[in-house]
RODO-2510 file (C-alpha; in nm, 4 decimals, decimal comma):
residues 625
     n   res          X          Y          Z
     1     m   -15,7308    21,0999    12,8278
     2     k   -15,9461    21,0418    12,5226
     3     v   -16,0339    21,3543    12,3226
     4     l   -16,3913    21,4672    12,3747
     5     l   -16,4229    21,6820    12,0629
     6     f   -16,5799    21,4829    11,7790
     7     a   -16,5596    21,6268    11,4286
     8     l   -16,8826    21,5699    11,2349
     9     l   -16,9430    21,6210    10,8651
    10     c   -17,1791    21,7981    10,6309
    11     c   -17,3623    22,1117    10,6062
    12     a   -17,6527    22,3298    10,7182
    13     s   -17,7266    22,6970    10,7499
    14     l   -17,6673    22,8247    11,1047
    15     g   -17,9617    23,0539    11,0839
    16     a   -18,2003    22,7667    11,0306
    17     q   -18,0527    22,5434    11,3031
    18     s   -18,2297    22,4783    11,6304
    19     l   -18,0985    22,2095    11,8695
    20     t   -18,2884    22,0810    12,1704
    21     f   -18,1155    21,8818    12,4484
    22     l   -18,3452    21,6347    12,6251
    23     v   -18,2896    21,4067    12,9259
    24     d   -18,3599    21,0500    12,8095
    25     n   -18,3591    20,7801    13,0749
    26     t   -18,6043    20,5563    12,8877
    27     g   -18,3450    20,3607    12,6916
    28     g   -18,4439    20,5355    12,3676
    29     d   -18,7994    20,4015    12,3586
    30     a   -18,9953    20,7240    12,4189
    31     p   -19,0706    20,9814    12,1477
    32     s   -18,8747    21,3013    12,1827
    33     s   -19,1993    21,4904    12,2564
    34     e   -19,2363    21,2999    12,5846
    35     l   -18,8874    21,3763    12,7219
    36     p   -18,8019    21,6677    12,9549
    37     a   -18,5597    21,9339    12,8389
    38     l   -18,2161    21,9660    12,9970
    39     t   -18,2454    22,2587    13,2377
    40     s   -17,9748    22,5158    13,3037
    41     p   -17,8244    22,4988    13,5494
    42     y   -17,8557    22,1215    13,5743
    43     q   -17,7857    21,9780    13,9185
    44     f   -17,6448    21,6238    13,9312
    45     p   -17,7256    21,4181    14,2412
    46     d   -17,4699    21,4212    14,5216
    47     t   -17,2020    21,1714    14,4219
    48     p   -16,9166    21,0178    14,6255
    49     v   -16,5733    21,1397    14,5204
    50     g   -16,4291    20,8907    14,2730
    51     s   -16,7722    20,7544    14,1758
    52     s   -16,9942    20,8618    13,8860
    53     s   -17,3515    20,9726    13,8176
    54     s   -17,4750    20,9688    13,4595
    55     i   -17,7661    21,0849    13,2456
    56     v   -17,8420    21,0133    12,8797
    57     i   -17,8858    21,3215    12,6625
    58     r   -18,0809    21,3147    12,3375
    59     v   -17,9891    21,5947    12,0939
    60     v   -18,2887    21,6726    11,8713
    61     n   -18,3009    21,8787    11,5532
    62     s   -18,6158    22,0859    11,6011
    63     s   -18,5720    22,2810    11,2781
    64     e   -18,6934    22,2048    10,9263
    65     a   -18,3430    22,1581    10,7784
    66     p   -18,0583    21,9117    10,8431
    67     v   -17,8229    22,0131    11,1262
    68     t   -17,4504    21,9453    11,1522
    69     i   -17,2759    21,9432    11,4916
    70     g   -16,9028    22,0072    11,4934
    71     a   -16,8547    21,9046    11,8560
    72     i   -17,0227    21,8708    12,1956
    73     y   -16,8033    21,9272    12,5014
    74     v   -16,7981    22,0388    12,8647
    75     g   -16,5670    22,3361    12,9206
    76     a   -16,3915    22,4374    13,2381
    77     s   -16,5294    22,7886    13,1969
    78     a   -16,7973    22,9619    12,9908
    79     g   -16,5589    23,0795    12,7226
    80     t   -16,3131    22,7935    12,6800
    81     a   -16,3049    22,4479    12,5259
    82     t   -16,0562    22,3258    12,7879
    83     p   -16,2253    22,0116    12,9280
    84     n   -16,3655    22,0066    13,2809
    85     q   -16,2374    21,6818    13,4319
    86     n   -16,5421    21,6504    13,6612
    87     f   -16,7890    21,6279    13,3702
    88     t   -16,7234    21,3985    13,0737
    89     i   -16,9077    21,2863    12,7616
    90     t   -16,9113    20,9267    12,6373
    91     g   -17,0952    20,7482    12,3587
    92     l   -17,1316    21,0411    12,1198
    93     a   -17,1790    20,9173    11,7613
    94     h   -16,9125    21,0195    11,5111
    95     g   -17,0105    21,1800    11,1813
    96     a   -17,3821    21,2086    11,2648
    97     i   -17,5998    21,4515    11,0675
    98     l   -17,9375    21,5212    11,2270
    99     a   -18,2330    21,5098    10,9884
   100     p   -18,5053    21,7733    11,0253
   101     q   -18,7715    21,7018    11,2859
   102     g   -19,0426    21,7143    11,0244
   103     s   -18,9209    21,3859    10,8716
   104     c   -18,9603    21,1934    11,1992
   105     k   -19,2643    20,9678    11,2097
   106     s   -19,2605    20,7840    11,5443
   107     a   -19,0548    20,6971    11,8494
   108     t   -18,9078    20,3946    11,6720
   109     s   -18,8252    20,5703    11,3453
   110     d   -18,6946    20,9087    11,4550
   111     t   -18,3312    20,8037    11,5077
   112     g   -18,2254    21,0166    11,2119
   113     c   -18,3472    21,3265    11,3981
   114     w   -18,1430    21,2879    11,7172
   115     t   -17,8186    21,1487    11,8548
   116     p   -17,7713    21,0253    12,2154
   117     f   -17,4687    21,0537    12,4408
   118     v   -17,3947    20,9972    12,8108
   119     l   -17,3128    21,2895    13,0373
   120     n   -17,1080    21,1809    13,3399
   121     f   -17,0414    21,3565    13,6697
   122     t   -16,7315    21,2209    13,8492
   123     p   -16,6371    21,4642    14,1247
   124     s   -16,2700    21,5009    14,2096
   125     g   -16,3512    21,6815    14,5347
   126     l   -16,6355    21,7851    14,7625
   127     s   -16,7028    22,1175    14,5800
   128     p   -16,5977    22,0726    14,2182
   129     p   -16,6241    22,3751    13,9857
   130     p   -16,9217    22,3846    13,7455
   131     g   -16,8986    22,2640    13,3891
   132     y   -17,0272    22,4383    13,0785
   133     l   -17,1958    22,2156    12,8185
   134     r   -17,1481    22,3571    12,4696
   135     a   -17,2306    22,2525    12,1117
   136     l   -17,0341    22,3642    11,8054
   137     a   -17,2442    22,4077    11,4884
   138     v   -17,0709    22,4042    11,1484
   139     n   -17,1695    22,5880    10,8286
   140     p   -17,1189    22,4477    10,4757
   141     d   -16,8498    22,7101    10,4185
   142     g   -16,6546    22,5874    10,7213
   143     s   -16,7528    22,8642    10,9609
   144     s   -16,8886    22,7626    11,2984
   145     k   -17,0802    22,8937    11,5972
   146     t   -17,0654    22,7870    11,9630
   147     i   -17,4086    22,7273    12,1164
   148     p   -17,4389    22,7457    12,4999
   149     v   -17,6450    22,4489    12,6229
   150     a   -17,6382    22,4308    13,0041
   151     t   -17,4311    22,4923    13,3131
   152     l   -17,3635    22,1662    13,4971
   153     q   -17,3337    22,1492    13,8742
   154     g   -17,2782    21,8772    14,1295
   155     t   -17,1606    21,8180    14,4831
   156     g   -16,9097    21,5563    14,5865
   157     t   -16,9588    21,3608    14,9033
   158     p   -16,6849    21,1778    15,0970
   159     a   -16,5722    20,8780    14,8961
   160     q   -16,6621    20,5317    15,0164
   161     l   -16,3546    20,3970    14,8410
   162     t   -16,0285    20,5766    14,7690
   163     l   -15,7549    20,4569    14,5361
   164     t   -15,3878    20,5043    14,6214
   165     c   -15,0740    20,3343    14,4932
   166     s   -14,7215    20,2410    14,5885
   167     g   -14,4355    20,1900    14,3477
   168     p   -14,1702    20,3730    14,1458
   169     p   -14,3842    20,6366    13,9620
   170     a   -14,3805    20,9838    14,1189
   171     q   -14,7619    20,9868    14,1228
   172     c   -14,7534    20,7224    14,3990
   173     n   -14,6855    20,9788    14,6668
   174     g   -14,9670    20,8904    14,9055
   175     t   -15,2296    21,1148    14,7457
   176     t   -15,5617    20,9790    14,6268
   177     l   -15,5782    20,9113    14,2535
   178     q   -15,8569    21,0895    14,0680
   179     p   -16,0558    20,9127    13,7935
   180     n   -16,0944    21,0674    13,4464
   181     s   -15,7924    21,2867    13,5141
   182     l   -15,6426    21,4819    13,2258
   183     t   -15,3034    21,3527    13,3405
   184     p   -15,2626    20,9760    13,2853
   185     f   -15,0972    20,7589    13,5464
   186     n   -14,7450    20,7315    13,4071
   187     f   -14,5052    20,4413    13,4612
   188     g   -14,2361    20,6635    13,3148
   189     i   -13,9536    20,5519    13,0887
   190     l   -13,8632    20,1832    13,1024
   191     a   -13,6149    19,9837    12,8967
   192     s   -13,7683    19,7274    12,6636
   193     g   -13,7604    19,3842    12,8228
   194     s   -13,7762    19,5303    13,1741
   195     v   -14,0693    19,5182    13,4159
   196     s   -14,2269    19,7732    13,6485
   197     s   -14,5108    19,6845    13,8896
   198     v   -14,7331    19,9143    14,0935
   199     t   -14,9575    19,8071    14,3816
   200     f   -15,2922    19,9894    14,3905
   201     t   -15,4904    19,9958    14,7162
   202     l   -15,8656    20,0463    14,7596
   203     t   -15,9517    20,1776    15,1075
   204     n   -16,3032    20,1791    15,2515
   205     q   -16,3560    20,5215    15,4125
   206     s   -16,7087    20,4430    15,5326
   207     s   -16,8347    20,2814    15,8526
   208     i   -16,9949    19,9846    15,6759
   209     a   -16,8650    19,7044    15,4559
   210     v   -16,8866    19,7788    15,0825
   211     n   -16,8769    19,5479    14,7825
   212     t   -16,5434    19,5500    14,6049
   213     p   -16,5933    19,7133    14,2633
   214     s   -16,4991    19,5267    13,9494
   215     v   -16,1376    19,5935    13,8517
   216     s   -16,0142    19,5266    13,4987
   217     l   -15,7727    19,6461    13,2341
   218     q   -15,9011    19,7737    12,9010
   219     t   -15,6486    19,7283    12,6210
   220     q   -15,8945    19,7138    12,3304
   221     g   -15,8500    20,0249    12,1230
   222     y   -15,4932    20,0713    12,2454
   223     l   -15,1916    19,9559    12,0450
   224     t   -15,0324    19,7687    12,3327
   225     s   -15,0308    19,4471    12,5279
   226     a   -14,7512    19,5680    12,7584
   227     f   -14,9834    19,6113    13,0585
   228     s   -15,1192    19,3274    13,2723
   229     i   -15,3208    19,3176    13,5930
   230     d   -15,3414    19,0779    13,8873
   231     t   -15,6637    19,1058    14,0917
   232     s   -15,6404    18,7645    14,2598
   233     a   -15,5945    18,9193    14,6067
   234     l   -15,9126    19,1282    14,5935
   235     p   -16,1887    19,0066    14,8304
   236     g   -16,5615    19,0228    14,7552
   237     t   -16,6180    19,2951    15,0170
   238     i   -16,4009    19,5474    15,1992
   239     g   -16,4792    19,6082    15,5645
   240     p   -16,4965    19,9526    15,7270
   241     a   -16,1538    20,1214    15,7457
   242     l   -15,9984    19,8196    15,5695
   243     s   -15,8087    19,7983    15,2393
   244     a   -15,7580    19,5599    14,9483
   245     s   -15,4900    19,5653    14,6811
   246     f   -15,4212    19,4641    14,3215
   247     t   -15,1137    19,4936    14,0991
   248     l   -15,0666    19,6599    13,7600
   249     t   -14,7541    19,5670    13,5627
   250     f   -14,5872    19,7413    13,2698
   251     a   -14,3544    19,5124    13,0707
   252     p   -14,2753    19,6599    12,7269
   253     v   -14,1195    19,4326    12,4686
   254     q   -13,9922    19,6834    12,2131
   255     p   -13,9384    20,0599    12,1871
   256     s   -14,2309    20,2933    12,1195
   257     a   -14,3243    20,6610    12,1625
   258     f   -14,5559    20,5633    12,4477
   259     l   -14,8028    20,2865    12,5285
   260     q   -15,1457    20,3291    12,6868
   261     a   -15,4283    20,1337    12,8477
   262     a   -15,7251    20,2129    13,0716
   263     l   -15,7650    20,0915    13,4295
   264     l   -16,1346    20,0417    13,5089
   265     v   -16,2348    20,0470    13,8768
   266     g   -16,6106    20,0222    13,9044
   267     s   -16,7500    20,3138    13,7033
   268     s   -16,4232    20,5087    13,7235
   269     t   -16,1567    20,5164    13,4539
   270     y   -15,7865    20,5826    13,5038
   271     q   -15,5696    20,6250    13,1960
   272     v   -15,2261    20,4619    13,2305
   273     q   -14,9231    20,4921    13,0078
   274     g   -14,5526    20,4159    12,9893
   275     t   -14,2673    20,4818    12,7512
   276     p   -14,0334    20,1972    12,6532
   277     t   -13,6852    20,2876    12,5364
   278     g   -13,4634    20,0911    12,3041
   279     g   -13,3275    19,7696    12,4487
   280     l   -13,2429    19,4174    12,3478
   281     q   -13,5307    19,2063    12,2202
   282     i   -13,5015    18,8667    12,3889
   283     s   -13,7129    18,5584    12,3221
   284     y   -13,6786    18,1854    12,3705
   285     v   -13,8340    17,8626    12,2408
   286     d   -13,9035    17,5541    12,4517
   287     s   -13,9242    17,1894    12,3457
   288     t   -14,2813    17,2341    12,2180
   289     g   -14,1730    17,4988    11,9676
   290     i   -14,3686    17,7763    12,1388
   291     r   -14,1887    18,1107    12,1450
   292     y   -14,1918    18,3144    12,4649
   293     t   -14,0842    18,6664    12,5538
   294     p   -13,9877    18,7036    12,9209
   295     a   -14,2697    18,9036    13,0794
   296     s   -14,0572    18,9734    13,3878
   297     n   -13,6979    18,9418    13,4943
   298     s   -13,7415    18,5697    13,5542
   299     i   -13,7464    18,2521    13,3469
   300     a   -13,8999    17,9371    13,4912
   301     f   -13,8228    17,5883    13,3590
   302     g   -14,0992    17,4453    13,5783
   303     q   -14,0912    17,0738    13,6629
   304     v   -13,7961    16,9020    13,4954
   305     n   -13,7355    16,5279    13,4714
   306     g   -13,3935    16,4632    13,3280
   307     a   -13,3170    16,7747    13,1235
   308     a   -13,4915    17,0676    12,9558
   309     t   -13,3518    17,3108    12,6986
   310     l   -13,4530    17,6626    12,5929
   311     a   -13,3228    17,8172    12,2680
   312     f   -13,2637    18,1949    12,2928
   313     t   -13,2681    18,4674    12,0281
   314     v   -13,1252    18,8135    12,1057
   315     t   -13,1765    19,1094    11,8689
   316     n   -13,0723    19,4742    11,8801
   317     p   -13,3896    19,6486    11,7521
   318     i   -13,3957    19,8326    11,4220
   319     a   -13,4967    20,1422    11,6192
   320     a   -13,1783    20,1253    11,8288
   321     t   -12,9677    20,4396    11,8093
   322     s   -12,6349    20,2627    11,8571
   323     a   -12,4637    19,9268    11,8494
   324     a   -12,4998    19,7040    12,1560
   325     l   -12,2159    19,5147    12,3177
   326     v   -12,3741    19,1916    12,4404
   327     s   -12,2229    18,9203    12,6558
   328     v   -12,4044    18,6096    12,7825
   329     s   -12,3331    18,4208    13,1053
   330     v   -12,5112    18,1839    13,3424
   331     s   -12,4687    18,0774    13,7039
   332     g   -12,6346    17,8164    13,9231
   333     d   -12,6035    17,4394    13,9684
   334     g   -12,7564    17,2426    13,6821
   335     f   -12,7757    17,5362    13,4362
   336     l   -12,5494    17,5191    13,1295
   337     l   -12,5027    17,7409    12,8203
   338     s   -12,4148    17,6082    12,4765
   339     g   -12,3679    17,8017    12,1527
   340     a   -12,3301    18,1353    12,3313
   341     p   -12,0379    18,3604    12,2264
   342     a   -11,7293    18,3219    12,4454
   343     t   -11,6688    18,6973    12,4377
   344     a   -11,8989    18,9980    12,4108
   345     a   -12,0625    19,0338    12,0681
   346     t   -12,1325    19,3650    11,8975
   347     l   -12,4843    19,3862    11,7547
   348     q   -12,5667    19,6665    11,5132
   349     a   -12,9235    19,7996    11,4908
   350     g   -13,1449    19,5214    11,3537
   351     q   -12,8767    19,2546    11,4008
   352     s   -12,9321    18,9284    11,5925
   353     m   -12,6966    18,7076    11,7861
   354     p   -12,6720    18,3425    11,6736
   355     t   -12,9205    18,1288    11,8642
   356     f   -12,7814    17,9759    12,1821
   357     q   -12,9197    17,7130    12,4224
   358     l   -12,9712    17,7128    12,7963
   359     t   -13,0143    17,3648    12,9476
   360     f   -13,1097    17,2581    13,2960
   361     s   -13,0423    16,9040    13,4125
   362     g   -13,0622    16,7766    13,7679
   363     s   -13,1154    16,4542    13,9571
   364     q   -13,1578    16,5741    14,3156
   365     p   -13,5233    16,6479    14,3995
   366     g   -13,5981    17,0029    14,5022
   367     s   -13,5878    17,3630    14,3787
   368     n   -13,2928    17,4960    14,1824
   369     s   -13,2103    17,8581    14,1030
   370     g   -12,9591    18,0516    13,8979
   371     t   -12,9152    18,3673    13,6929
   372     l   -12,8884    18,4333    13,3203
   373     t   -12,7204    18,7601    13,2176
   374     i   -12,7730    18,8958    12,8656
   375     g   -12,6102    19,2341    12,8174
   376     t   -12,7320    19,4496    13,1061
   377     q   -13,0413    19,2360    13,1773
   378     v   -13,0348    18,9745    13,4504
   379     f   -13,2967    18,6974    13,4611
   380     a   -13,3643    18,4824    13,7656
   381     l   -13,3728    18,1145    13,6667
   382     t   -13,5786    17,8529    13,8482
   383     a   -13,6264    17,4801    13,7915
   384     t   -13,7738    17,2049    14,0069
   385     v   -13,6802    16,8385    14,0110
   386     p   -13,9905    16,6679    14,1540
   387     q   -13,9767    16,4187    14,4339
   388     p   -14,0233    16,0570    14,3193
   389     i   -14,3819    15,9403    14,3413
   390     g   -14,4529    15,8210    14,6925
   391     a   -14,1405    15,9801    14,8409
   392     p   -14,1711    16,2291    15,1303
   393     g   -14,2258    16,5744    14,9846
   394     s   -14,4001    16,4489    14,6723
   395     p   -14,7630    16,5630    14,6271
   396     l   -14,8483    16,1929    14,5889
   397     s   -14,6484    16,0684    14,8845
   398     g   -14,8121    15,7583    15,0327
   399     i   -15,0572    15,7111    14,7441
   400     t   -15,2340    15,3740    14,7752
   401     l   -15,4928    15,1610    14,5959
   402     m   -15,7682    15,0774    14,8444
   403     c   -16,0211    14,7945    14,8240
   404     g   -16,2930    14,9330    15,0468
   405     a   -16,1346    15,0290    15,3790
   406     s   -15,8295    14,8037    15,3295
   407     t   -15,5355    14,7964    15,0947
   408     c   -15,5727    14,5642    14,7977
   409     a   -15,3651    14,2706    14,9219
   410     g   -15,5260    13,9581    14,7788
   411     p   -15,5005    13,6973    14,6465
   412     f   -15,8115    13,7429    14,4356
   413     a   -16,0186    13,4931    14,2398
   414     s   -16,1153    13,5077    13,8737
   415     n   -16,4496    13,6395    13,7527
   416     q   -16,4806    13,9036    14,0246
   417     q   -16,5741    14,2717    14,0129
   418     v   -16,3737    14,4735    14,2629
   419     n   -16,4479    14,8285    14,3849
   420     v   -16,1344    15,0322    14,4538
   421     s   -16,0243    15,3910    14,5163
   422     v   -15,6937    15,5764    14,4977
   423     q   -15,6143    15,7420    14,8309
   424     l   -15,3580    15,9556    15,0113
   425     p   -15,2869    15,9112    15,3836
   426     s   -15,3742    16,2804    15,4412
   427     l   -15,5357    16,5718    15,2573
   428     a   -15,3528    16,6800    14,9414
   429     s   -15,1816    17,0208    14,9652
   430     v   -15,1881    17,0881    14,5895
   431     e   -15,3765    16,9568    14,2885
   432     s   -15,2033    16,6729    14,1009
   433     i   -15,3030    16,5067    13,7757
   434     f   -15,1548    16,1603    13,7291
   435     t   -15,2019    15,8569    13,5058
   436     l   -15,3302    15,5285    13,6490
   437     t   -15,2366    15,2174    13,4497
   438     m   -15,3544    14,8585    13,4914
   439     a   -15,1384    14,5789    13,3416
   440     f   -15,1816    14,2004    13,3407
   441     a   -14,9205    13,9238    13,3163
   442     p   -15,0755    13,5739    13,2717
   443     s   -14,9198    13,2769    13,4533
   444     v   -15,0485    13,0420    13,1812
   445     a   -14,7792    12,9474    12,9333
   446     g   -14,8589    13,0540    12,5785
   447     v   -15,1139    13,3168    12,6847
   448     s   -15,0252    13,6869    12,6439
   449     d   -15,3315    13,8635    12,7869
   450     d   -15,6912    13,8462    12,9018
   451     p   -15,8903    14,1387    12,7529
   452     a   -16,1613    14,0949    13,0150
   453     i   -15,9239    14,2201    13,2834
   454     e   -15,9857    14,5981    13,2833
   455     f   -16,1696    14,8797    13,4553
   456     i   -16,5401    14,8746    13,3753
   457     a   -16,6631    15,1788    13,5728
   458     p   -16,6769    15,4746    13,5474
   459     l   -16,5090    15,3965    13,2135
   460     t   -16,3849    15,0965    13,0182
   461     a   -16,0068    15,1235    12,9967
   462     r   -15,6773    15,0151    13,1432
   463     t   -15,5103    15,3591    13,1375
   464     f   -15,6594    15,6988    13,2190
   465     q   -15,5848    16,0217    13,4042
   466     m   -15,7063    16,0958    13,7548
   467     t   -15,7076    16,4165    13,9591
   468     m   -15,6090    16,4527    14,3224
   469     s   -15,7596    16,7901    14,4140
   470     a   -15,6105    17,0160    14,6804
   471     g   -15,7815    16,9470    15,0123
   472     s   -15,8975    16,6015    14,9033
   473     q   -15,7819    16,2566    15,0093
   474     s   -15,9333    16,0581    14,7197
   475     a   -15,8465    16,0891    14,3524
   476     t   -16,1298    16,1234    14,1005
   477     y   -16,2049    16,0558    13,7373
   478     n   -16,4736    16,2921    13,6065
   479     g   -16,5807    16,3471    13,9669
   480     n   -16,6004    15,9738    14,0518
   481     s   -16,3761    15,8486    14,3326
   482     q   -16,4907    15,4822    14,3171
   483     l   -16,3514    15,2645    14,0388
   484     t   -16,4538    14,9101    13,9463
   485     f   -16,2387    14,6541    13,7670
   486     q   -16,2959    14,2876    13,6800
   487     t   -16,0473    14,0086    13,7331
   488     g   -16,1214    13,8144    13,4121
   489     t   -16,0811    13,4375    13,3795
   490     t   -15,7054    13,3871    13,3523
   491     a   -15,4590    13,3131    13,6318
   492     g   -15,1794    13,5682    13,6619
   493     t   -15,0770    13,8998    13,8174
   494     i   -15,2505    14,2378    13,7863
   495     t   -15,0292    14,5406    13,8524
   496     f   -15,1493    14,8965    13,9103
   497     t   -14,8996    15,1782    13,8518
   498     v   -14,8992    15,5590    13,8673
   499     t   -14,7006    15,7996    13,6475
   500     y   -14,6707    16,1687    13,7344
   501     l   -14,4850    16,4549    13,5638
   502     g   -14,2884    16,2192    13,3420
   503     q   -14,1287    16,0347    13,6330
   504     p   -14,0748    15,6584    13,6293
   505     a   -14,3926    15,4673    13,7067
   506     a   -14,4552    15,3789    14,0719
   507     t   -14,6388    15,0595    14,1679
   508     l   -14,9639    15,1130    14,3567
   509     a   -15,0654    14,7512    14,4082
   510     t   -15,0024    14,3985    14,2820
   511     i   -15,2905    14,1490    14,2795
   512     v   -15,2387    13,7765    14,2177
   513     i   -15,5142    13,5707    14,0537
   514     q   -15,4437    13,2173    14,1765
   515     p   -15,4863    12,9079    13,9523
   516     a   -15,8095    12,7329    14,0463
   517     e   -16,0260    12,4304    13,9650
   518     v   -16,2740    12,4672    13,6823
   519     q   -16,5587    12,6950    13,7894
   520     l   -16,9072    12,6008    13,6621
   521     v   -17,1198    12,9123    13,6237
   522     s   -17,4329    12,7339    13,4972
   523     t   -17,5491    12,3889    13,3819
   524     l   -17,8680    12,3003    13,1983
   525     a   -18,0047    11,9477    13,1244
   526     q   -18,2917    11,9148    12,8749
   527     r   -18,4917    11,6344    12,7101
   528     q   -18,5392    11,7099    12,3398
   529     d   -18,7373    11,4311    12,1684
   530     q   -18,5164    11,1212    12,2083
   531     n   -18,2053    11,3309    12,2887
   532     l   -18,0487    11,4332    12,6178
   533     v   -17,8857    11,7769    12,5796
   534     i   -17,6464    11,9137    12,8457
   535     t   -17,5214    12,2768    12,8307
   536     v   -17,2371    12,3880    13,0560
   537     n   -17,0947    12,7430    13,0977
   538     g   -16,7880    12,8061    13,3086
   539     y   -16,4222    12,9051    13,3066
   540     d   -16,0843    12,7480    13,3585
   541     n   -15,8230    13,0088    13,4515
   542     t   -15,5457    12,7521    13,3906
   543     y   -15,6611    12,6676    13,0320
   544     s   -15,5860    12,2996    13,1155
   545     i   -15,9131    12,0988    13,1132
   546     g   -15,8100    11,7425    13,0356
   547     q   -16,1056    11,5231    13,1370
   548     l   -16,4828    11,5544    13,1020
   549     s   -16,7385    11,2892    13,2054
   550     f   -17,1183    11,2585    13,2359
   551     t   -17,2967    11,0254    13,4784
   552     f   -17,6721    10,9768    13,4246
   553     y   -17,9276    10,8887    13,6940
   554     d   -18,2840    10,7634    13,6604
   555     t   -18,5755    10,9390    13,8229
   556     s   -18,5210    10,7311    14,1383
   557     g   -18,1604    10,8496    14,1673
   558     r   -17,9984    10,5229    14,0590
   559     v   -17,7019    10,5263    13,8204
   560     i   -17,8056    10,4181    13,4756
   561     t   -17,6070    10,1099    13,3699
   562     s   -17,4311    10,2765    13,0778
   563     s   -17,2921    10,5594    13,2990
   564     p   -17,0439    10,7174    13,3398
   565     i   -16,9667    10,8328    12,9882
   566     q   -16,6152    10,9668    12,9317
   567     a   -16,6006    11,2327    12,6579
   568     s   -16,3236    11,1657    12,4089
   569     v   -16,0459    11,4023    12,2900
   570     v   -16,1494    11,6578    12,5555
   571     a   -15,7970    11,7897    12,6192
   572     t   -15,7330    11,8422    12,2482
   573     d   -16,0642    12,0222    12,1932
   574     f   -16,0252    12,2563    12,4900
   575     h   -15,6642    12,3352    12,4009
   576     a   -15,7676    12,4306    12,0477
   577     y   -16,0455    12,6457    12,1921
   578     f   -15,8380    12,8248    12,4546
   579     f   -15,5309    12,8829    12,2387
   580     g   -15,7055    12,9582    11,9136
   581     s   -15,8570    13,2938    11,8170
   582     n   -16,0032    13,3323    12,1653
   583     d   -16,0684    13,6723    12,3188
   584     l   -16,2720    13,5413    12,6137
   585     g   -15,9834    13,4319    12,8366
   586     g   -16,0538    13,1060    13,0204
   587     a   -16,4326    13,1267    12,9778
   588     f   -16,6030    12,8505    12,7818
   589     g   -16,9428    12,7146    12,6890
   590     l   -17,0092    12,3575    12,5762
   591     q   -17,3119    12,1555    12,4727
   592     a   -17,3240    11,7726    12,4627
   593     t   -17,6076    11,5745    12,2949
   594     f   -17,6805    11,2086    12,3754
   595     p   -17,9342    11,0304    12,1480
   596     m   -18,1424    10,7548    12,3153
   597     l   -18,1904    10,4911    12,0510
   598     t   -18,3887    10,2670    12,2895
   599     g   -18,5698    10,3223    12,6175
   600     d   -18,7890    10,5962    12,7604
   601     v   -18,6133    10,9348    12,7674
   602     t   -18,8468    11,0538    13,0425
   603     q   -18,6983    10,7995    13,2834
   604     v   -18,3597    10,9824    13,2839
   605     g   -18,3810    11,2079    13,5875
   606     s   -18,0444    11,3902    13,6198
   607     v   -17,6854    11,4068    13,5073
   608     a   -17,3573    11,4719    13,6930
   609     v   -17,0925    11,6667    13,4928
   610     t   -16,7322    11,6265    13,6055
   611     l   -16,4363    11,8327    13,4763
   612     t   -16,0711    11,8004    13,5670
   613     n   -15,7881    12,0505    13,5104
   614     s   -15,4307    12,0819    13,6395
   615     v   -15,5503    12,2016    13,9807
   616     g   -15,8264    11,9500    14,0560
   617     t   -16,1691    11,8073    13,9796
   618     v   -16,5110    11,9663    14,0090
   619     s   -16,8549    11,8109    13,9626
   620     a   -17,2134    11,9393    13,9390
   621     t   -17,5440    11,7495    13,9188
   622     q   -17,8362    11,8918    13,7218
   623     p   -18,1942    11,7495    13,6884
   624     f   -18,3407    11,7196    13,3395
   625     q   -18,6169    11,9497    13,2300
***
């Protein structure tokens, strides 16, 4: 329990002091002259047992000289400073000296004349005893005088919620725990490195559902991080005559006189403490270099592919009162010690054992368990070898790349955009994050890749992480389940693979882009002065164009005598283009210009362009513009 007597400094004559206690529920905005005085006796509103009612008190110096307050407290009787646990004070400023009232100018500038605090009523029963609010004034010579302020009264009503506990401490005997008790909830004496957990239960005593109060652990202001809380099982509301539970754990790491924290349940506060005794200090480092101290009597390797090693350090604390005889052993399939002493080692106070390693390696999928014994402490070991991707029991069992409502079988053509999704045959039981990779192997000799073959939506990449959420059947990237990739302009094979938890990659789908005839995307025939200009855009996914010819027709559709015209050195030119510094795959663009030295250029009506590659011949006719 925090001490409620606050020592304040400085000096004033007791004879000249006059303190006024006002009830301030305005948030500090009103001038003191507008606030009502605290009456005696003061009756708090009826308050459920275990809950709190509060008022803000403004202490005003109504004299013409500075006033010093030694303490403000609520006694259990009129003549004692023993605290009354039903009435508490919070928020009282430390070291405040109240200036004389005469120096106060306005409501916003009179803070030097008064100090606020909160007066709380938290009944422990239906008829709690009264409290006696007192102020202690201090003279410059050190003498003091107790000033009676008010008698505080309140009535407790049946609690809506009661708090009980179950666990090792003697206080968990079925009785209801009282907030703001002078006796902290005590975990007792526990060896360093050990763990003690207590289950606390909130029970709704009323006939209607009530909102579950906020439950948290306050460690700020306490020299400890040995306490932790788990509220994950608490619902949003508790029905009539129903209960809800949470767990508070005490896991000290090293010896200390005692360790404290505060359990906050709604507006109620429960002080908790425990005393750790001397014991071995044990820590370990994983492959990332992060040091851990076991927070419970268990050590989890997690998912292991191949092998994982932890390096342990064991120290007998400096505060130890005697030497420790420490032996180390391990049991369980797949768990192996190295560097540990073969016989028990004697560790003097402050002495450490040489670092030793604990390795787990396993090849059979499933859960593995064992025990690690260090001195008198026994740790449960767990490690999991995941199921291969796609195997029964794996979170990604049956994962498939879907093209619409069908699997992506193929074959596919070049220059396509394909919408796909990554699916499971049924709803996922757990969340899984995996890596999807797209790879391309050209079937064209001398070609290593086609950069146009990649995902283009919702991102531009060949490798990225996706999430299969629990309860979902489709994986997503940034919330998008539909992916789009393009097939480029090179014949070959596209392979989609999945990697998960460091396991070997599993193939999702294989798509073949078949070799094809030259594909003409666009042709344009133009008359420019006395020139005929033909522009062709297309792609050859075999990179093997060997022949190119142009056949011209007059406006009546008759072949002009000089046609067809066979372009020279076509194979050489295209080969240099495709296999040079080309990052466009099999795509190409060409422009051919034919000067007309004689004749009327307007009488040329159209041209047929013919291209031949290793697969076949394609032709397109285009009128002149």
